[in-house]
N, C-alpha and C positions, 0 to 999 in steps of 0.2 A: 255601781258595779253589780249587775245581776247575772245569775247563772243562766246559761242558755244550753240547749241541746240541738244539735244539727245532725243530719244524716246524708248519705249519698252512696256512691259506688266508686270503686277504682278498678283499673285494669293493669295487668303486668305488660309493660312495653318491652322490657328486655331483662334477661336473667343470665348472668355469667357466674359460674361456680368453679372453684379450684380446690382440690384436696390440700389439707395441711398434714404433712406426715404421710405414712404409708397408706395407700389406697387399698380397699378390699378387706380391711380388718374391722372388727367391731370391739369396742367403740372406736369411732374415728371422727376427725374434725374436718371441716371445710369452711371456706369463706366465700361469700358471694357479694357481687355488686348488682344492684337492681334499679331499674327505672320504672316508676309507676305513673299513672295518669289518674288524678282524682277529679270527680265531678259531683255536683250537689252542693251541700253546705260548704265543703272545702273544694276550692277550685285551684288545681295545681297541675299544669299540663305535662310536666316532666320532672318528677322528683329525683333525688339522688340518695340511694340507700346502700348501706354496707352491713352485712350480717356475719356472725360467727355461728356455725351450725354444728351441733353435736349429734351424730348418728348413733343411736343406742341399739339399733336392730335394723333389719331390712325395711326401709321406708318409715322408720319411727325415730323420734328424737325431739330435740328442742333447739331453740335459737334465741339469740339476743342481737340487737342491732340498733342503729340510728338512721333516721331518714330526714333529709332536709327538704322542706316543702316551701316553694316560693309561689305566691299567688294571692289568694284571698280566703277569708273565712266569713261567710255570710256578708260578703261585700266589702269587708275591711281588708285592705291590701297590705302585704308585708311578707315576711318569711318567718319560719320557726322550725325547730327540730323536735322530732318525736323519738323517744326511747321506747323500743319494742321488746316484748318477751313473748315467746310462743312455743307451742308444742305441735307436733304433727304425727299422723299415723295413716293407716290405709283409708280412713274416711275423709281426711282433710287436715286443715290447719286451724288452730284457735290462737288468737293473739290479743293481748292487751297492750295498750300504749299510753304514754304520758308525755306531756310537753316538758322538755328540758327547761328547768327554771332559768329565766334570763335570756332565753334564746329568741324571743319574739322581737321583730323589728318593724319599722314603719308604723302603720295603724294597728299592728298586732303587738306593739311593745306592751309588756305586762301580761301577756297571754299566759294562762295556766289552764290545765284541763287534762282529761283522760278519756279513753274510749276503747273500742275493740272491734274485732270482726271474726267471723267464722267462714272459712273457705271450704267448699266441698269440691272434691276432684271433679273436673269436667266443667265447672262454672267458667264462663268467659268474663264475668265481672263479679266483684265482691262487694256486698253491702257493708257499710261501716256505720258506727254511731260515735258521736263525739260530744261530750259535755264540757263546757268551758266558761271562763270569765276573762274579761280584758279590763285591766285597771284603768 
C-alpha cells in the first residue's frame, strides 16, 4: 500500500438550491443538490452531492456536504464518498475533502485519502488534487 497523488478537473453539471428557514436574512441556511463531472485521475461522469450552506453575509459563508463518486481512481473502478468542508466569498470557493472511511467499493475497497480545490468565479472547470492509498 503506497501513497499516491492524482490531479484533474471537474465541472458543475447541475446545481439546485433551496433556502432552509426565512430567506433574505443573515445568517441563513440553504441546502443544495449538485451533479459534478470529474476527469483526470478521478473519472466520474455524474456524481451525486448534497450540501448544507451557511450564508454569513452577502455572498460569503461556509458549507459542508457529501458527494458520491462512481467511476475510477487512476484506473481502479468502484465508488466512494467524499466528505467536504469549504468556505466562499467574492473571490471564489476553497474546499478540502476526505474519503469517508469504509465507503470504497469494488477495486476501491479500502480507499482512504484527502484533497482539495480552489474555485475562482468565472472558471468553467476546477482543478483538484487528491492524495490517497488503497489497501
